[in-house]
N, CA and C atoms of all chains as a GROMACS GRO file, in nm:
protein
  645
    1UNK      N    1   7.131  11.110   1.724
    1UNK     CA    2   7.233  11.147   1.626
    1UNK      C    3   7.241  11.038   1.520
    2UNK      N    4   7.236  11.078   1.394
    2UNK     CA    5   7.241  10.979   1.287
    2UNK      C    6   7.381  10.917   1.276
    3UNK      N    7   7.387  10.810   1.199
    3UNK     CA    8   7.514  10.740   1.185
    3UNK      C    9   7.621  10.830   1.121
    4UNK      N   10   7.580  10.903   1.016
    4UNK     CA   11   7.675  10.991   0.946
    4UNK      C   12   7.724  11.101   1.039
    5UNK      N   13   7.631  11.160   1.116
    5UNK     CA   14   7.670  11.266   1.210
    5UNK      C   15   7.764  11.211   1.316
    6UNK      N   16   7.737  11.088   1.361
    6UNK     CA   17   7.824  11.027   1.462
    6UNK      C   18   7.966  11.011   1.410
    7UNK      N   19   7.975  10.971   1.282
    7UNK     CA   20   8.108  10.953   1.221
    7UNK      C   21   8.182  11.087   1.215
    8UNK      N   22   8.111  11.191   1.171
    8UNK     CA   23   8.175  11.323   1.160
    8UNK      C   24   8.208  11.375   1.299
    9UNK      N   25   8.119  11.345   1.397
    9UNK     CA   26   8.144  11.386   1.536
    9UNK      C   27   8.274  11.322   1.586
   10UNK      N   28   8.290  11.191   1.560
   10UNK     CA   29   8.411  11.120   1.606
   10UNK      C   30   8.535  11.178   1.538
   11UNK      N   31   8.521  11.211   1.408
   11UNK     CA   32   8.635  11.270   1.336
   11UNK      C   33   8.669  11.408   1.394
   12UNK      N   34   8.565  11.484   1.428
   12UNK     CA   35   8.589  11.618   1.486
   12UNK      C   36   8.660  11.606   1.620
   13UNK      N   37   8.619  11.508   1.701
   13UNK     CA   38   8.684  11.488   1.832
   13UNK      C   39   8.830  11.446   1.812
   14UNK      N   40   8.852  11.354   1.717
   14UNK     CA   41   8.989  11.305   1.693
   14UNK      C   42   9.079  11.419   1.641
   15UNK      N   43   9.026  11.495   1.544
   15UNK     CA   44   9.104  11.607   1.489
   15UNK      C   45   9.131  11.712   1.596
   16UNK      N   46   9.026  11.745   1.670
   16UNK     CA   47   9.040  11.845   1.776
   16UNK      C   48   9.140  11.800   1.882
   17UNK      N   49   9.136  11.672   1.917
   17UNK     CA   50   9.228  11.622   2.019
   17UNK      C   51   9.372  11.627   1.970
   18UNK      N   52   9.390  11.590   1.843
   18UNK     CA   53   9.524  11.596   1.784
   18UNK      C   54   9.578  11.738   1.785
   19UNK      N   55   9.494  11.831   1.743
   19UNK     CA   56   9.534  11.972   1.743
   19UNK      C   57   9.558  12.020   1.885
   20UNK      N   58   9.477  11.967   1.979
   20UNK     CA   59   9.488  12.007   2.119
   20UNK      C   60   9.623  11.971   2.180
   21UNK      N   61   9.681  11.859   2.137
   21UNK     CA   62   9.812  11.820   2.190
   21UNK      C   63   9.917  11.924   2.147
   22UNK      N   64   9.911  11.963   2.019
   22UNK     CA   65  10.003  12.066   1.970
   22UNK      C   66   9.981  12.199   2.040
   23UNK      N   67   9.855  12.236   2.054
   23UNK     CA   68   9.823  12.362   2.122
   23UNK      C   69   9.868  12.359   2.268
   24UNK      N   70   9.852  12.243   2.330
   24UNK     CA   71   9.892  12.229   2.470
   24UNK      C   72  10.040  12.247   2.488
   25UNK      N   73  10.118  12.194   2.393
   25UNK     CA   74  10.265  12.210   2.402
   25UNK      C   75  10.302  12.358   2.384
   26UNK      N   76  10.232  12.425   2.292
   26UNK     CA   77  10.256  12.570   2.273
   26UNK      C   78  10.217  12.647   2.400
   27UNK      N   79  10.103  12.607   2.459
   27UNK     CA   80  10.055  12.672   2.581
   27UNK      C   81  10.155  12.654   2.694
   28UNK      N   82  10.211  12.534   2.702
   28UNK     CA   83  10.310  12.504   2.806
   28UNK      C   84  10.430  12.598   2.794
   29UNK      N   85  10.477  12.617   2.669
   29UNK     CA   86  10.593  12.706   2.648
   29UNK      C   87  10.556  12.851   2.678
   30UNK      N   88  10.433  12.887   2.647
   30UNK     CA   89  10.390  13.026   2.669
   30UNK      C   90  10.373  13.057   2.818
   31UNK      N   91  10.325  12.961   2.895
   31UNK     CA   92  10.292  12.988   3.035
   31UNK      C   93  10.408  12.962   3.131
   32UNK      N   94  10.501  12.881   3.090
   32UNK     CA   95  10.608  12.840   3.181
   32UNK      C   96  10.714  12.950   3.198
   33UNK      N   97   7.004  12.091   1.059
   33UNK     CA   98   7.114  12.131   0.969
   33UNK      C   99   7.203  12.235   1.036
   34UNK      N  100   7.137  12.338   1.099
   34UNK     CA  101   7.216  12.444   1.164
   34UNK      C  102   7.297  12.386   1.280
   35UNK      N  103   7.237  12.288   1.349
   35UNK     CA  104   7.308  12.225   1.460
   35UNK      C  105   7.436  12.159   1.411
   36UNK      N  106   7.428  12.096   1.294
   36UNK     CA  107   7.547  12.028   1.240
   36UNK      C  108   7.653  12.127   1.198
   37UNK      N  109   7.609  12.235   1.131
   37UNK     CA  110   7.705  12.334   1.078
   37UNK      C  111   7.779  12.403   1.192
   38UNK      N  112   7.709  12.433   1.300
   38UNK     CA  113   7.775  12.503   1.412
   38UNK      C  114   7.827  12.403   1.515
   39UNK      N  115   7.748  12.298   1.539
   39UNK     CA  116   7.782  12.203   1.646
   39UNK      C  117   7.909  12.124   1.621
   40UNK      N  118   7.928  12.078   1.499
   40UNK     CA  119   8.046  11.994   1.472
   40UNK      C  120   8.177  12.072   1.486
   41UNK      N  121   8.189  12.194   1.427
   41UNK     CA  122   8.311  12.271   1.452
   41UNK      C  123   8.330  12.304   1.600
   42UNK      N  124   8.217  12.325   1.669
   42UNK     CA  125   8.224  12.356   1.812
   42UNK      C  126   8.279  12.236   1.891
   43UNK      N  127   8.241  12.116   1.848
   43UNK     CA  128   8.294  11.994   1.912
   43UNK      C  129   8.445  11.987   1.892
   44UNK      N  130   8.490  12.018   1.768
   44UNK     CA  131   8.634  12.013   1.738
   44UNK      C  132   8.710  12.117   1.820
   45UNK      N  133   8.655  12.239   1.827
   45UNK     CA  134   8.720  12.346   1.904
   45UNK      C  135   8.722  12.309   2.053
   46UNK      N  136   8.610  12.257   2.102
   46UNK     CA  137   8.603  12.217   2.243
   46UNK      C  138   8.701  12.106   2.275
   47UNK      N  139   8.711  12.007   2.186
   47UNK     CA  140   8.803  11.895   2.209
   47UNK      C  141   8.948  11.946   2.208
   48UNK      N  142   8.979  12.035   2.113
   48UNK     CA  143   9.115  12.090   2.105
   48UNK      C  144   9.147  12.168   2.233
   49UNK      N  145   9.053  12.250   2.278
   49UNK     CA  146   9.076  12.329   2.400
   49UNK      C  147   9.089  12.240   2.521
   50UNK      N  148   9.004  12.138   2.530
   50UNK     CA  149   9.009  12.047   2.646
   50UNK      C  150   9.143  11.974   2.652
   51UNK      N  151   9.186  11.922   2.536
   51UNK     CA  152   9.313  11.847   2.534
   51UNK      C  153   9.431  11.941   2.562
   52UNK      N  154   9.427  12.063   2.507
   52UNK     CA  155   9.535  12.160   2.533
   52UNK      C  156   9.543  12.190   2.683
   53UNK      N  157   9.428  12.206   2.748
   53UNK     CA  158   9.426  12.234   2.891
   53UNK      C  159   9.472  12.112   2.971
   54UNK      N  160   9.438  11.993   2.920
   54UNK     CA  161   9.483  11.870   2.987
   54UNK      C  162   9.636  11.860   2.981
   55UNK      N  163   9.693  11.894   2.864
   55UNK     CA  164   9.839  11.894   2.850
   55UNK      C  165   9.900  11.994   2.948
   56UNK      N  166   9.833  12.108   2.964
   56UNK     CA  167   9.881  12.213   3.054
   56UNK      C  168   9.883  12.162   3.200
   57UNK      N  169   9.772  12.102   3.244
   57UNK     CA  170   9.766  12.048   3.381
   57UNK      C  171   9.869  11.936   3.398
   58UNK      N  172   9.878  11.851   3.298
   58UNK     CA  173   9.970  11.736   3.302
   58UNK      C  174  10.113  11.785   3.322
   59UNK      N  175  10.155  11.886   3.242
   59UNK     CA  176  10.294  11.929   3.252
   59UNK      C  177  10.318  12.009   3.379
   60UNK      N  178  10.217  12.086   3.423
   60UNK     CA  179  10.233  12.159   3.549
   60UNK      C  180  10.247  12.064   3.667
   61UNK      N  181  10.163  11.961   3.670
   61UNK     CA  182  10.168  11.862   3.777
   61UNK      C  183  10.302  11.787   3.776
   62UNK      N  184  10.345  11.752   3.657
   62UNK     CA  185  10.470  11.677   3.642
   62UNK      C  186  10.589  11.760   3.692
   63UNK      N  187  10.584  11.890   3.662
   63UNK     CA  188  10.692  11.978   3.704
   63UNK      C  189  10.696  11.991   3.856
   64UNK      N  190  10.577  12.003   3.917
   64UNK     CA  191  10.572  12.012   4.065
   64UNK      C  192  10.626  11.882   4.126
   65UNK      N  193  10.591  11.769   4.066
   65UNK     CA  194  10.638  11.641   4.119
   65UNK      C  195  10.790  11.628   4.103
   66UNK      N  196  10.842  11.678   3.994
   66UNK     CA  197  10.986  11.666   3.968
   66UNK      C  198  11.067  11.760   4.056
   67UNK      N  199  11.020  11.885   4.068
   67UNK     CA  200  11.104  11.986   4.134
   67UNK      C  201  11.075  12.000   4.283
   68UNK      N  202  10.952  11.972   4.325
   68UNK     CA  203  10.917  11.996   4.466
   68UNK      C  204  10.868  11.870   4.537
   69UNK      N  205  10.887  11.756   4.479
   69UNK     CA  206  10.844  11.632   4.546
   69UNK      C  207  10.694  11.612   4.547
   70UNK      N  208  10.622  11.685   4.466
   70UNK     CA  209  10.478  11.663   4.452
   70UNK      C  210  10.391  11.762   4.527
   71UNK      N  211  10.452  11.849   4.607
   71UNK     CA  212  10.367  11.950   4.674
   71UNK      C  213  10.444  12.081   4.686
   72UNK      N  214  10.372  12.189   4.678
   72UNK     CA  215  10.434  12.320   4.692
   72UNK      C  216  10.333  12.416   4.752
   73UNK      N  217  10.384  12.529   4.799
   73UNK     CA  218  10.295  12.631   4.858
   73UNK      C  219  10.354  12.768   4.831
   74UNK      N  220  10.268  12.869   4.838
   74UNK     CA  221  10.320  13.006   4.826
   74UNK      C  222  10.225  13.100   4.899
   75UNK      N  223  10.282  13.206   4.953
   75UNK     CA  224  10.202  13.304   5.026
   75UNK      C  225  10.154  13.251   5.159
   76UNK      N  226  10.067  13.326   5.225
   76UNK     CA  227  10.011  13.283   5.353
   76UNK      C  228  10.105  13.309   5.469
   77UNK      N  229  10.056  13.286   5.593
   77UNK     CA  230  10.136  13.322   5.710
   77UNK      C  231  10.240  13.217   5.750
   78UNK      N  232  10.237  13.101   5.690
   78UNK     CA  233  10.326  12.993   5.735
   78UNK      C  234  10.459  12.995   5.660
   79UNK      N  235  10.564  12.944   5.729
   79UNK     CA  236  10.696  12.933   5.665
   79UNK      C  237  10.694  12.812   5.572
   80UNK      N  238  10.733  12.834   5.449
   80UNK     CA  239  10.730  12.725   5.350
   80UNK      C  240  10.868  12.658   5.347
   81UNK      N  241  10.868  12.526   5.354
   81UNK     CA  242  10.994  12.451   5.357
   81UNK      C  243  11.076  12.481   5.232
   82UNK      N  244  11.209  12.490   5.247
   82UNK     CA  245  11.293  12.518   5.130
   82UNK      C  246  11.273  12.411   5.022
   83UNK      N  247  11.264  12.454   4.898
   83UNK     CA  248  11.243  12.360   4.787
   83UNK      C  249  11.098  12.333   4.758
   84UNK      N  250  11.007  12.389   4.839
   84UNK     CA  251  10.864  12.366   4.815
   84UNK      C  252  10.788  12.495   4.785
   85UNK      N  253  10.862  12.599   4.747
   85UNK     CA  254  10.800  12.724   4.707
   85UNK      C  255  10.744  12.704   4.565
   86UNK      N  256  10.619  12.741   4.544
   86UNK     CA  257  10.557  12.716   4.413
   86UNK      C  258  10.621  12.802   4.304
   87UNK      N  259  10.645  12.740   4.192
   87UNK     CA  260  10.696  12.809   4.075
   87UNK      C  261  10.578  12.880   4.006
   88UNK      N  262  10.594  13.007   3.970
   88UNK     CA  263  10.480  13.081   3.913
   88UNK      C  264  10.436  13.020   3.779
   89UNK      N  265  10.529  12.965   3.705
   89UNK     CA  266  10.494  12.901   3.577
   89UNK      C  267  10.403  12.780   3.599
   90UNK      N  268  10.435  12.703   3.702
   90UNK     CA  269  10.352  12.584   3.732
   90UNK      C  270  10.213  12.625   3.778
   91UNK      N  271  10.207  12.734   3.857
   91UNK     CA  272  10.075  12.782   3.903
   91UNK      C  273   9.991  12.821   3.782
   92UNK      N  274  10.053  12.894   3.688
   92UNK     CA  275   9.979  12.936   3.568
   92UNK      C  276   9.932  12.814   3.488
   93UNK      N  277  10.024  12.718   3.470
   93UNK     CA  278   9.988  12.598   3.391
   93UNK      C  279   9.869  12.525   3.453
   94UNK      N  280   9.873  12.507   3.585
   94UNK     CA  281   9.768  12.429   3.651
   94UNK      C  282   9.636  12.507   3.655
   95UNK      N  283   9.646  12.637   3.685
   95UNK     CA  284   9.522  12.718   3.691
   95UNK      C  285   9.454  12.728   3.555
   96UNK      N  286   9.534  12.763   3.454
   96UNK     CA  287   9.477  12.774   3.318
   96UNK      C  288   9.422  12.638   3.274
   97UNK      N  289   9.496  12.533   3.307
   97UNK     CA  290   9.453  12.398   3.268
   97UNK      C  291   9.321  12.359   3.332
   98UNK      N  292   9.306  12.386   3.462
   98UNK     CA  293   9.184  12.344   3.532
   98UNK      C  294   9.064  12.428   3.486
   99UNK      N  295   9.081  12.561   3.490
   99UNK     CA  296   8.967  12.647   3.456
   99UNK      C  297   8.930  12.634   3.308
  100UNK      N  298   9.033  12.637   3.222
  100UNK     CA  299   9.007  12.622   3.078
  100UNK      C  300   8.949  12.486   3.047
  101UNK      N  301   9.000  12.383   3.115
  101UNK     CA  302   8.950  12.247   3.092
  101UNK      C  303   8.801  12.236   3.124
  102UNK      N  304   8.759  12.301   3.233
  102UNK     CA  305   8.618  12.298   3.270
  102UNK      C  306   8.533  12.367   3.163
  103UNK      N  307   8.581  12.482   3.116
  103UNK     CA  308   8.505  12.558   3.014
  103UNK      C  309   8.496  12.476   2.885
  104UNK      N  310   8.608  12.424   2.839
  104UNK     CA  311   8.606  12.350   2.711
  104UNK      C  312   8.531  12.216   2.722
  105UNK      N  313   8.538  12.154   2.840
  105UNK     CA  314   8.458  12.031   2.859
  105UNK      C  315   8.310  12.065   2.846
  106UNK      N  316   8.271  12.181   2.900
  106UNK     CA  317   8.132  12.228   2.887
  106UNK      C  318   8.096  12.252   2.741
  107UNK      N  319   8.188  12.310   2.666
  107UNK     CA  320   8.162  12.337   2.523
  107UNK      C  321   8.139  12.205   2.448
  108UNK      N  322   8.225  12.106   2.475
  108UNK     CA  323   8.210  11.975   2.408
  108UNK      C  324   8.076  11.911   2.446
  109UNK      N  325   8.042  11.915   2.575
  109UNK     CA  326   7.919  11.850   2.621
  109UNK      C  327   7.795  11.919   2.562
  110UNK      N  328   7.794  12.054   2.564
  110UNK     CA  329   7.679  12.128   2.511
  110UNK      C  330   7.665  12.105   2.360
  111UNK      N  331   7.776  12.111   2.288
  111UNK     CA  332   7.770  12.091   2.142
  111UNK      C  333   7.724  11.950   2.109
  112UNK      N  334   7.772  11.851   2.187
  112UNK     CA  335   7.730  11.712   2.163
  112UNK      C  336   7.580  11.696   2.192
  113UNK      N  337   7.534  11.759   2.298
  113UNK     CA  338   7.391  11.754   2.330
  113UNK      C  339   7.308  11.820   2.222
  114UNK      N  340   7.358  11.930   2.168
  114UNK     CA  341   7.287  12.000   2.060
  114UNK      C  342   7.274  11.912   1.936
  115UNK      N  343   7.377  11.830   1.914
  115UNK     CA  344   7.373  11.737   1.800
  115UNK      C  345   7.295  11.610   1.832
  116UNK      N  346   7.234  11.607   1.950
  116UNK     CA  347   7.157  11.492   1.998
  116UNK      C  348   7.244  11.369   2.017
  117UNK      N  349   7.370  11.394   2.053
  117UNK     CA  350   7.462  11.283   2.083
  117UNK      C  351   7.458  11.251   2.232
  118UNK      N  352   7.543  11.157   2.272
  118UNK     CA  353   7.543  11.114   2.411
  118UNK      C  354   7.631  11.208   2.496
  119UNK      N  355   7.566  11.294   2.573
  119UNK     CA  356   7.640  11.385   2.661
  119UNK      C  357   7.709  11.304   2.771
  120UNK      N  358   7.640  11.201   2.819
  120UNK     CA  359   7.698  11.115   2.923
  120UNK      C  360   7.824  11.046   2.869
  121UNK      N  361   7.815  10.994   2.748
  121UNK     CA  362   7.928  10.922   2.688
  121UNK      C  363   8.050  11.012   2.674
  122UNK      N  364   8.029  11.133   2.620
  122UNK     CA  365   8.144  11.221   2.596
  122UNK      C  366   8.198  11.275   2.728
  123UNK      N  367   8.111  11.293   2.827
  123UNK     CA  368   8.158  11.341   2.957
  123UNK      C  369   8.243  11.234   3.025
  124UNK      N  370   8.199  11.109   3.015
  124UNK     CA  371   8.276  10.999   3.074
  124UNK      C  372   8.410  10.983   3.003
  125UNK      N  373   8.410  11.009   2.873
  125UNK     CA  374   8.535  10.999   2.795
  125UNK      C  375   8.635  11.105   2.844
  126UNK      N  376   8.587  11.227   2.868
  126UNK     CA  377   8.676  11.334   2.916
  126UNK      C  378   8.723  11.303   3.058
  127UNK      N  379   8.634  11.248   3.139
  127UNK     CA  380   8.670  11.206   3.275
  127UNK      C  381   8.785  11.104   3.270
  128UNK      N  382   8.771  11.005   3.181
  128UNK     CA  383   8.873  10.900   3.169
  128UNK      C  384   9.005  10.960   3.122
  129UNK      N  385   8.998  11.052   3.025
  129UNK     CA  386   9.121  11.113   2.974
  129UNK      C  387   9.192  11.189   3.085
  130UNK      N  388   9.115  11.263   3.165
  130UNK     CA  389   9.173  11.343   3.273
  130UNK      C  390   9.241  11.252   3.377
  131UNK      N  391   9.167  11.156   3.430
  131UNK     CA  392   9.223  11.073   3.537
  131UNK      C  393   9.328  10.976   3.484
  132UNK      N  394   9.311  10.930   3.360
  132UNK     CA  395   9.410  10.840   3.300
  132UNK      C  396   9.544  10.911   3.285
  133UNK      N  397   9.541  11.035   3.233
  133UNK     CA  398   9.666  11.110   3.209
  133UNK      C  399   9.735  11.144   3.342
  134UNK      N  400   9.657  11.194   3.438
  134UNK     CA  401   9.719  11.233   3.564
  134UNK      C  402   9.766  11.110   3.643
  135UNK      N  403   9.691  11.001   3.633
  135UNK     CA  404   9.731  10.876   3.699
  135UNK      C  405   9.861  10.822   3.640
  136UNK      N  406   9.874  10.837   3.509
  136UNK     CA  407   9.998  10.796   3.442
  136UNK      C  408  10.116  10.875   3.496
  137UNK      N  409  10.098  11.005   3.520
  137UNK     CA  410  10.202  11.090   3.580
  137UNK      C  411  10.249  11.031   3.713
  138UNK      N  412  10.152  10.997   3.797
  138UNK     CA  413  10.187  10.942   3.928
  138UNK      C  414  10.266  10.813   3.914
  139UNK      N  415  10.215  10.721   3.831
  139UNK     CA  416  10.276  10.589   3.820
  139UNK      C  417  10.414  10.598   3.755
  140UNK      N  418  10.422  10.677   3.648
  140UNK     CA  419  10.550  10.684   3.575
  140UNK      C  420  10.658  10.746   3.662
  141UNK      N  421  10.624  10.852   3.737
  141UNK     CA  422  10.725  10.916   3.822
  141UNK      C  423  10.751  10.834   3.949
  142UNK      N  424  10.658  10.746   3.987
  142UNK     CA  425  10.683  10.657   4.101
  142UNK      C  426  10.783  10.548   4.060
  143UNK      N  427  10.773  10.505   3.935
  143UNK     CA  428  10.864  10.400   3.887
  143UNK      C  429  11.002  10.459   3.858
  144UNK      N  430  11.004  10.579   3.799
  144UNK     CA  431  11.131  10.649   3.772
  144UNK      C  432  11.133  10.778   3.854
  145UNK      N  433  11.158  10.768   3.983
  145UNK     CA  434  11.147  10.889   4.067
  145UNK      C  435  11.255  10.992   4.036
  146UNK      N  436  11.222  11.122   4.053
  146UNK     CA  437  11.324  11.225   4.032
  146UNK      C  438  11.430  11.217   4.142
  147UNK      N  439  11.544  11.279   4.115
  147UNK     CA  440  11.655  11.275   4.211
  147UNK      C  441  11.612  11.337   4.344
  148UNK      N  442  11.648  11.272   4.452
  148UNK     CA  443  11.618  11.326   4.585
  148UNK      C  444  11.482  11.283   4.639
  149UNK      N  445  11.405  11.212   4.558
  149UNK     CA  446  11.273  11.165   4.602
  149UNK      C  447  11.292  11.032   4.673
  150UNK      N  448  11.262  11.028   4.802
  150UNK     CA  449  11.292  10.906   4.878
  150UNK      C  450  11.183  10.800   4.858
  151UNK      N  451  11.062  10.829   4.904
  151UNK     CA  452  10.956  10.728   4.899
  151UNK      C  453  10.852  10.765   4.794
  152UNK      N  454  10.807  10.667   4.720
  152UNK     CA  455  10.707  10.695   4.616
  152UNK      C  456  10.582  10.609   4.635
  153UNK      N  457  10.568  10.551   4.754
  153UNK     CA  458  10.449  10.466   4.782
  153UNK      C  459  10.318  10.542   4.765
  154UNK      N  460  10.319  10.668   4.809
  154UNK     CA  461  10.198  10.751   4.797
  154UNK      C  462  10.162  10.778   4.652
  155UNK      N  463  10.264  10.792   4.569
  155UNK     CA  464  10.238  10.818   4.426
  155UNK      C  465  10.180  10.693   4.360
  156UNK      N  466  10.232  10.576   4.402
  156UNK     CA  467  10.178  10.451   4.343
  156UNK      C  468  10.030  10.436   4.381
  157UNK      N  469  10.001  10.461   4.510
  157UNK     CA  470   9.861  10.450   4.557
  157UNK      C  471   9.772  10.550   4.482
  158UNK      N  472   9.821  10.676   4.470
  158UNK     CA  473   9.742  10.778   4.400
  158UNK      C  474   9.723  10.740   4.254
  159UNK      N  475   9.831  10.693   4.191
  159UNK     CA  476   9.824  10.654   4.050
  159UNK      C  477   9.725  10.540   4.029
  160UNK      N  478   9.728  10.442   4.120
  160UNK     CA  479   9.636  10.327   4.108
  160UNK      C  480   9.491  10.375   4.121
  161UNK      N  481   9.466  10.464   4.218
  161UNK     CA  482   9.329  10.515   4.238
  161UNK      C  483   9.285  10.595   4.116
  162UNK      N  484   9.373  10.679   4.063
  162UNK     CA  485   9.339  10.760   3.945
  162UNK      C  486   9.308  10.670   3.826
  163UNK      N  487   9.389  10.565   3.807
  163UNK     CA  488   9.364  10.476   3.692
  163UNK      C  489   9.233  10.399   3.710
  164UNK      N  490   9.202  10.363   3.833
  164UNK     CA  491   9.073  10.295   3.858
  164UNK      C  492   8.956  10.390   3.826
  165UNK      N  493   8.973  10.518   3.864
  165UNK     CA  494   8.868  10.616   3.834
  165UNK      C  495   8.854  10.634   3.683
  166UNK      N  496   8.969  10.631   3.613
  166UNK     CA  497   8.964  10.643   3.467
  166UNK      C  498   8.891  10.523   3.407
  167UNK      N  499   8.922  10.404   3.460
  167UNK     CA  500   8.854  10.283   3.411
  167UNK      C  501   8.705  10.288   3.437
  168UNK      N  502   8.669  10.345   3.552
  168UNK     CA  503   8.526  10.360   3.586
  168UNK      C  504   8.450  10.442   3.485
  169UNK      N  505   8.520  10.532   3.416
  169UNK     CA  506   8.455  10.609   3.309
  169UNK      C  507   8.466  10.539   3.175
  170UNK      N  508   8.580  10.473   3.153
  170UNK     CA  509   8.607  10.414   3.022
  170UNK      C  510   8.521  10.290   2.995
  171UNK      N  511   8.500  10.209   3.098
  171UNK     CA  512   8.423  10.084   3.077
  171UNK      C  513   8.280  10.115   3.031
  172UNK      N  514   8.206  10.205   3.098
  172UNK     CA  515   8.071  10.237   3.047
  172UNK      C  516   8.073  10.293   2.905
  173UNK      N  517   8.177  10.372   2.872
  173UNK     CA  518   8.186  10.427   2.736
  173UNK      C  519   8.202  10.314   2.634
  174UNK      N  520   8.286  10.215   2.668
  174UNK     CA  521   8.306  10.102   2.577
  174UNK      C  522   8.179  10.020   2.562
  175UNK      N  523   8.105  10.006   2.674
  175UNK     CA  524   7.976   9.932   2.668
  175UNK      C  525   7.879  10.007   2.577
  176UNK      N  526   7.874  10.141   2.593
  176UNK     CA  527   7.783  10.222   2.509
  176UNK      C  528   7.824  10.212   2.362
  177UNK      N  529   7.956  10.214   2.337
  177UNK     CA  530   8.006  10.205   2.199
  177UNK      C  531   7.972  10.069   2.138
  178UNK      N  532   7.986   9.962   2.218
  178UNK     CA  533   7.954   9.828   2.169
  178UNK      C  534   7.804   9.819   2.134
  179UNK      N  535   7.720   9.878   2.219
  179UNK     CA  536   7.576   9.879   2.193
  179UNK      C  537   7.544   9.954   2.065
  180UNK      N  538   7.611  10.066   2.045
  180UNK     CA  539   7.589  10.148   1.925
  180UNK      C  540   7.630  10.069   1.800
  181UNK      N  541   7.743   9.996   1.809
  181UNK     CA  542   7.789   9.917   1.694
  181UNK      C  543   7.693   9.801   1.666
  182UNK      N  544   7.642   9.740   1.776
  182UNK     CA  545   7.546   9.628   1.760
  182UNK      C  546   7.419   9.675   1.691
  183UNK      N  547   7.376   9.797   1.722
  183UNK     CA  548   7.254   9.851   1.660
  183UNK      C  549   7.279   9.900   1.519
  184UNK      N  550   7.406   9.891   1.475
  184UNK     CA  551   7.441   9.936   1.339
  184UNK      C  552   7.439  10.087   1.327
  185UNK      N  553   7.470  10.157   1.434
  185UNK     CA  554   7.477  10.303   1.430
  185UNK      C  555   7.343  10.371   1.446
  186UNK      N  556   7.238  10.293   1.472
  186UNK     CA  557   7.105  10.355   1.490
  186UNK      C  558   7.090  10.405   1.634
  187UNK      N  559   7.000  10.502   1.649
  187UNK     CA  560   6.975  10.556   1.783
  187UNK      C  561   6.910  10.450   1.871
  188UNK      N  562   6.927  10.465   2.001
  188UNK     CA  563   6.868  10.371   2.096
  188UNK      C  564   6.715  10.378   2.088
  189UNK      N  565   6.645  10.264   2.084
  189UNK     CA  566   6.498  10.270   2.076
  189UNK      C  567   6.438  10.330   2.203
  190UNK      N  568   6.326  10.399   2.184
  190UNK     CA  569   6.257  10.461   2.298
  190UNK      C  570   6.207  10.350   2.391
  191UNK      N  571   6.223  10.365   2.522
  191UNK     CA  572   6.172  10.261   2.613
  191UNK      C  573   6.019  10.256   2.610
  192UNK      N  574   5.965  10.135   2.613
  192UNK     CA  575   5.819  10.123   2.609
  192UNK      C  576   5.762  10.168   2.742
  193UNK      N  577   5.652  10.246   2.739
  193UNK     CA  578   5.596  10.295   2.866
  193UNK      C  579   5.546  10.178   2.953
  194UNK      N  580   5.572  10.189   3.080
  194UNK     CA  581   5.531  10.081   3.172
  194UNK      C  582   5.383  10.096   3.204
  195UNK      N  583   5.306   9.990   3.180
  195UNK     CA  584   5.163   9.991   3.211
  195UNK      C  585   5.144   9.977   3.362
  196UNK      N  586   5.054  10.056   3.420
  196UNK     CA  587   5.033  10.043   3.565
  196UNK      C  588   4.971   9.907   3.599
  197UNK      N  589   5.018   9.848   3.706
  197UNK     CA  590   4.968   9.717   3.748
  197UNK      C  591   4.829   9.729   3.809
  198UNK      N  592   4.805   9.840   3.879
  198UNK     CA  593   4.676   9.860   3.947
  198UNK      C  594   4.616   9.989   3.897
  199UNK      N  595   4.491   9.987   3.857
  199UNK     CA  596   4.425  10.109   3.811
  199UNK      C  597   4.315  10.144   3.911
  200UNK      N  598   4.304  10.270   3.944
  200UNK     CA  599   4.202  10.313   4.039
  200UNK      C  600   4.067  10.324   3.968
  201UNK      N  601   3.963  10.275   4.031
  201UNK     CA  602   3.828  10.290   3.976
  201UNK      C  603   3.770  10.420   4.028
  202UNK      N  604   3.755  10.519   3.938
  202UNK     CA  605   3.705  10.651   3.980
  202UNK      C  606   3.554  10.655   3.959
  203UNK      N  607   3.476  10.681   4.066
  203UNK     CA  608   3.330  10.690   4.050
  203UNK      C  609   3.294  10.803   3.954
  204UNK      N  610   3.186  10.783   3.878
  204UNK     CA  611   3.144  10.878   3.774
  204UNK      C  612   3.130  11.022   3.821
  205UNK      N  613   3.064  11.046   3.936
  205UNK     CA  614   3.038  11.180   3.984
  205UNK      C  615   3.163  11.258   4.017
  206UNK      N  616   3.265  11.191   4.066
  206UNK     CA  617   3.386  11.259   4.111
  206UNK      C  618   3.464  11.318   3.993
  207UNK      N  619   3.451  11.257   3.879
  207UNK     CA  620   3.527  11.301   3.762
  207UNK      C  621   3.484  11.437   3.711
  208UNK      N  622   3.353  11.475   3.731
  208UNK     CA  623   3.304  11.600   3.672
  208UNK      C  624   3.331  11.725   3.756
  209UNK      N  625   3.315  11.716   3.885
  209UNK     CA  626   3.331  11.837   3.966
  209UNK      C  627   3.447  11.820   4.062
  210UNK      N  628   3.501  11.933   4.102
  210UNK     CA  629   3.614  11.933   4.194
  210UNK      C  630   3.568  11.991   4.326
  211UNK      N  631   3.650  11.966   4.429
  211UNK     CA  632   3.612  12.015   4.562
  211UNK      C  633   3.613  12.168   4.568
  212UNK      N  634   3.696  12.231   4.478
  212UNK     CA  635   3.704  12.377   4.484
  212UNK      C  636   3.601  12.446   4.397
  213UNK      N  637   3.529  12.370   4.313
  213UNK     CA  638   3.425  12.433   4.230
  213UNK      C  639   3.298  12.350   4.242
  214UNK      N  640   3.232  12.370   4.353
  214UNK     CA  641   3.110  12.289   4.378
  214UNK      C  642   2.990  12.354   4.310
  215UNK      N  643   2.960  12.310   4.190
  215UNK     CA  644   2.844  12.368   4.118
  215UNK      C  645   2.750  12.255   4.080
   0.00000   0.00000   0.00000
């Protein structure tokens, strides 16, 4: 993986994880 | 190029799904620890102690969290592999996140136990083991990251092939014919 791709990969993981926390809280309210 | 266009959004979707499922497991586990002392049961032929009947919401949270987490972890690993990234690195990172978060649940609720919880020694032991397992994944990831930074973001060099120490001397005649084709 090139350096530029690695940077975008890390950004995608960080963005996805951030969104995942919000989604998880929504999921918790939906399933509980 | 196609790998980047599809793989990078797939990594983001996989990471979002994995973290959402982790939050789901985390809150389901926390709820069981708060309301039932850390264990519950439902169904089956045995009489379940009062206060330890499983809440259907917690069952849903934990089941969706575990199964969904496995699927999304697979999505992240496959997409990272497609991008020629470190599948081992990202898998260890997810391992650390899982055990770190659940270990934190054990330790935090052991320090601030819910009402009616008498002994929390088991939670401290479980929390310590979970955090050690998380560290076991995190330390290699940090080592890999340090190596990547030292190389200036370049890929790891291919290992040089090992030359054999002993070479067999094959007689000339044996090289041309085989035992199954005697001509």
